[in-house]
GUTI-566140 format. One record per residue (C-alpha): residue number from 1; z, y, x. Coordinates in pm, 1 decimal, decimal comma. Each point is the difference from the previous one (the first is absolute). Example, Ala and Ser with C-alpha at 12.3 -4.5 7.8 and 13.67 -1.06 7.14 Angstrom:
BEGIN
lumtor:1&up:780,0&north:-450,0&east:1230,0
lumtor:2&up:-66,0&north:344,0&east:137,0
***
This chain:
BEGIN
lumtor:1&up:6,5&north:-5,6&east:-27,2
lumtor:2&up:-115,9&north:328,0&east:216,2
lumtor:3&up:245,1&north:309,5&east:-64,4
lumtor:4&up:-247,8&north:118,1&east:-252,7
lumtor:5&up:-4,2&north:-197,4&east:-214,0
lumtor:6&up:419,6&north:-9,2&east:9,0
lumtor:7&up:-14,0&north:394,9&east:-92,7
lumtor:8&up:-211,3&north:-71,2&east:-295,7
lumtor:9&up:260,7&north:-251,3&east:-168,2
lumtor:10&up:199,9&north:297,3&east:91,3
lumtor:11&up:-187,4&north:299,7&east:-99,7
lumtor:12&up:-102,5&north:-170,5&east:-298,8
lumtor:13&up:329,2&north:-65,2&east:-158,4
lumtor:14&up:76,5&north:400,8&east:146,1
lumtor:15&up:-275,0&north:98,8&east:-198,3
lumtor:16&up:58,4&north:-212,2&east:-334,7
lumtor:17&up:355,9&north:149,4&east:-25,5
lumtor:18&up:-176,5&north:363,8&east:37,5
lumtor:19&up:-218,8&north:-76,4&east:-292,2
lumtor:20&up:320,8&north:-129,7&east:-198,3
lumtor:21&up:209,4&north:273,2&east:108,0
lumtor:22&up:-303,1&north:306,2&east:-47,7
lumtor:23&up:-89,8&north:-209,5&east:-352,1
lumtor:24&up:342,5&north:9,8&east:-158,8
lumtor:25&up:-15,9&north:388,5&east:115,4
lumtor:26&up:308,3&north:55,6&east:220,3
lumtor:27&up:-146,4&north:18,1&east:280,4
lumtor:28&up:128,6&north:262,4&east:311,8
lumtor:29&up:-110,1&north:240,6&east:65,8
lumtor:30&up:-318,7&north:37,3&east:253,9
lumtor:31&up:51,7&north:246,0&east:290,4
lumtor:32&up:325,5&north:-202,0&east:84,1
lumtor:33&up:-159,0&north:-272,5&east:18,0
lumtor:34&up:-275,1&north:118,7&east:227,0
lumtor:35&up:263,9&north:159,6&east:221,7
lumtor:36&up:116,5&north:-249,8&east:60,4
lumtor:37&up:-208,6&north:-247,3&east:43,7
lumtor:38&up:-123,9&north:234,5&east:228,9
lumtor:39&up:299,6&north:15,9&east:225,5
lumtor:40&up:86,4&north:-384,3&east:-13,9
lumtor:41&up:-418,2&north:19,0&east:132,7
lumtor:42&up:39,5&north:257,8&east:248,2
lumtor:43&up:385,2&north:-207,4&east:115,2
lumtor:44&up:-106,2&north:-392,7&east:39,4
lumtor:45&up:-371,5&north:157,5&east:176,7
lumtor:46&up:221,1&north:96,4&east:242,0
lumtor:47&up:287,1&north:-281,3&east:65,1
lumtor:48&up:-277,8&north:-284,4&east:-58,9
lumtor:49&up:-128,1&north:169,9&east:272,8
lumtor:50&up:279,3&north:-29,3&east:196,3
lumtor:51&up:133,5&north:-347,2&east:-102,4
lumtor:52&up:-346,6&north:-163,3&east:81,5
lumtor:53&up:-24,7&north:196,7&east:328,4
lumtor:54&up:298,9&north:-105,4&east:72,5
lumtor:55&up:-23,1&north:-369,5&east:-73,6
lumtor:56&up:239,0&north:-48,9&east:-230,3
lumtor:57&up:-292,1&north:-96,8&east:-309,3
lumtor:58&up:-292,3&north:-167,4&east:93,8
lumtor:59&up:-309,3&north:-106,6&east:-200,4
lumtor:60&up:-243,8&north:-317,1&east:-9,4
lumtor:61&up:-338,4&north:182,4&east:74,0
lumtor:62&up:-228,6&north:-218,6&east:-171,6
lumtor:63&up:291,1&north:69,3&east:-316,3
lumtor:64&up:-101,5&north:367,1&east:-61,6
lumtor:65&up:-320,9&north:194,0&east:-35,2
lumtor:66&up:-26,8&north:165,3&east:356,6
lumtor:67&up:67,7&north:372,7&east:-163,4
lumtor:68&up:267,8&north:182,7&east:165,5
lumtor:69&up:217,4&north:282,3&east:-68,5
lumtor:70&up:76,1&north:71,1&east:387,7
lumtor:71&up:73,9&north:-352,1&east:50,4
lumtor:72&up:186,6&north:-96,5&east:-284,5
lumtor:73&up:-269,7&north:-164,2&east:-220,6
lumtor:74&up:-115,5&north:177,4&east:-348,3
lumtor:75&up:148,8&north:-313,7&east:-174,6
lumtor:76&up:361,5&north:86,6&east:128,5
lumtor:77&up:5,2&north:303,3&east:-247,1
lumtor:78&up:-128,0&north:-118,2&east:-281,8
lumtor:79&up:393,3&north:0,0&east:-115,7
lumtor:80&up:45,8&north:319,1&east:17,6
lumtor:81&up:-263,9&north:28,6&east:-329,7
lumtor:82&up:182,9&north:-295,6&east:-126,7
lumtor:83&up:359,7&north:163,3&east:-14,5
lumtor:84&up:-135,9&north:350,6&east:-88,3
lumtor:85&up:-164,3&north:-167,0&east:-356,0
lumtor:86&up:290,6&north:-245,5&east:13,1
lumtor:87&up:369,8&north:151,8&east:59,4
lumtor:88&up:-103,5&north:249,5&east:-277,8
lumtor:89&up:-111,7&north:-141,6&east:-247,2
lumtor:90&up:279,3&north:-288,1&east:-30,7
lumtor:91&up:203,0&north:360,4&east:35,6
lumtor:92&up:-193,4&north:125,1&east:-331,9
lumtor:93&up:44,3&north:-407,1&east:-125,6
lumtor:94&up:338,7&north:-116,0&east:47,5
lumtor:95&up:262,3&north:131,8&east:-258,4
lumtor:96&up:230,9&north:249,6&east:151,8
lumtor:97&up:357,8&north:-113,9&east:43,1
lumtor:98&up:235,8&north:122,4&east:-178,2
lumtor:99&up:306,3&north:237,4&east:116,5
lumtor:100&up:296,2&north:-162,7&east:102,1
lumtor:101&up:368,1&north:146,7&east:-108,4
lumtor:102&up:183,7&north:96,7&east:413,6
lumtor:103&up:198,4&north:-295,7&east:139,1
lumtor:104&up:314,7&north:-38,1&east:-84,2
lumtor:105&up:278,5&north:114,3&east:303,4
lumtor:106&up:251,8&north:-275,2&east:-187,0
lumtor:107&up:351,2&north:84,1&east:67,7
lumtor:108&up:-76,8&north:366,2&east:8,0
lumtor:109&up:88,5&north:276,8&east:-276,2
lumtor:110&up:-258,3&north:203,9&east:-180,3
lumtor:111&up:183,1&north:298,1&east:122,0
lumtor:112&up:115,6&north:-123,2&east:288,2
lumtor:113&up:-241,9&north:96,9&east:359,3
lumtor:114&up:-196,9&north:-238,2&east:184,6
lumtor:115&up:173,1&north:-127,4&east:254,3
lumtor:116&up:-122,7&north:160,0&east:377,3
lumtor:117&up:-25,3&north:-132,4&east:339,3
lumtor:118&up:-109,9&north:191,6&east:272,0
lumtor:119&up:-49,2&north:267,2&east:-228,8
lumtor:120&up:-254,3&north:-217,4&east:-170,5
lumtor:121&up:67,9&north:-70,2&east:-393,4
lumtor:122&up:63,8&north:-356,0&east:-190,6
lumtor:123&up:-37,6&north:-254,9&east:388,4
lumtor:124&up:319,8&north:-90,2&east:-0,9
lumtor:125&up:271,2&north:-131,1&east:-206,1
lumtor:126&up:270,9&north:-114,6&east:212,9
lumtor:127&up:57,6&north:435,9&east:60,5
lumtor:128&up:97,0&north:64,8&east:-361,2
lumtor:129&up:259,1&north:251,1&east:-60,1
lumtor:130&up:-20,1&north:47,4&east:424,9
lumtor:131&up:-86,7&north:427,1&east:39,6
lumtor:132&up:-334,5&north:54,7&east:49,1
lumtor:133&up:-118,6&north:-42,6&east:424,5
lumtor:134&up:358,2&north:-163,1&east:50,4
lumtor:135&up:-9,2&north:-306,6&east:143,0
lumtor:136&up:171,2&north:-344,4&east:-16,5
***
């Protein structure tokens, strides 16, 4: 299986989910998605070339197209397109989480301030009743 074959499977799924999000009329704004994709692409070009250059990642020459961006094969950048399509689409399709209650601080009365340790509130329950800044 070539890298383009593997990319095709992933990209078809990403496009299908993006189309579903679009059909549901819940699609993300384009400008933030385009800006994110461009930034991700630039960062990928830089770091993929560095990783390949130092030998961290390598590609079987018989499985790539032969088109390169620097020393990185073009196939290496398909995930940028996939991520730019898939993640915003999933974000719009999945239900929003309900807000949860604030965590319950057991053992503390509602009108009692949070405990302090080293000037930071709420970290140490063993210093209850100690003066702020006092050490044991």
